N, C-alpha and C positions, 0 to 999 in steps of 0.2 A: 504494500500500501503505499501511497506517495502521496504529497502532498503535507495536507497539515498534519497527519498522524504521527504520530510518537507513541515509544515504547513505552509501556505503565504494567506494573503490575500492583492495581489500587485493589486489596480483594481477591480472594480465590478466583474469582469468575472472570473476570477480565483479562482480557487478550491486550488490550490495545486501546487506546482515545483517538477517534478521529472525528475533525469538528466537535458538535454538539452531543457526538455518541461516545457510548462504552461498548465496544465490542466483545462481545461474552464468548462466541461461541462459532465455530465454523461448523453450516448443519447441509452443504451444499458444492458439488464443485460438477462442472462442466466444460464444455469446451469452448463456451462466451465469458466465463466468469466464472468467480466464488463467492459465495454467500454466506452472510453471517447473521446473527442473532445479536440484535446489539439494546441497549436502552439510552435514553437522553438523560443526560444531564444536565445542561443549560441552553437558553432559548428555547427555539420550539414553540413558543407560546401558543401558536395554534394546533399543535399537535395532541395528541391524547395521550399522557403520562403513564397510563394505567395498565400501560400491555406492551409486550417485546415488539421489537421493530425487526424486519427482514432489511440488509443492506446487502445490495448487489455491486463488487467491484468488478469492472472488465479487465479479462485477460488479456491484454497489449502492451508491447513497448514501447513509451511514448514518442520514439523518434522513426516510429513505422507509419507514418500519416495515415498512408492508406487504407492499411488493416485498421486504424485505430477509426478513423470514419466508415466503415463497413461495420463495426462492431456497434459505434455510435447509431447506424440506421439500426441494425437487428435488434439493439436495446428499446431505442425509440418505438420500434413496432410492436414488440415484446409487451412493451407500458400501452399503448394503443389497446391494443387487446385484453389487457388484463383491464384496465376501466370501462371497454367496452362490455365486459363479463360480470363486472364487478356486483353489480346489481340485480343480475340475472340468474348469476347460477350459485349455490351457496358454497363455501370452502373455496373462496377468491381469498387472494389476500388483500386489503384495501391497497390504493395506490394512493400518496401523498406528496 
């Protein structure tokens, strides 16, 4: 994870801090990215704080612009699909 992430050991269940989130554990890994469970620690006032969040990080080298743009487009399509179905199908994770 790049950007504002910092290594952290705040309690036994926390892997690292990323922005307003504490990353707790890895729950999935695929060809497009890695998914983690996280809690909100600061900010995010419009988001419910009574639940866990899933955060997906895309797997791609930042210097590979072509692959990065392709993954971004795939991820946007995934988000749009989840948004379309989240009120129509039970079990879809809400997208914020």
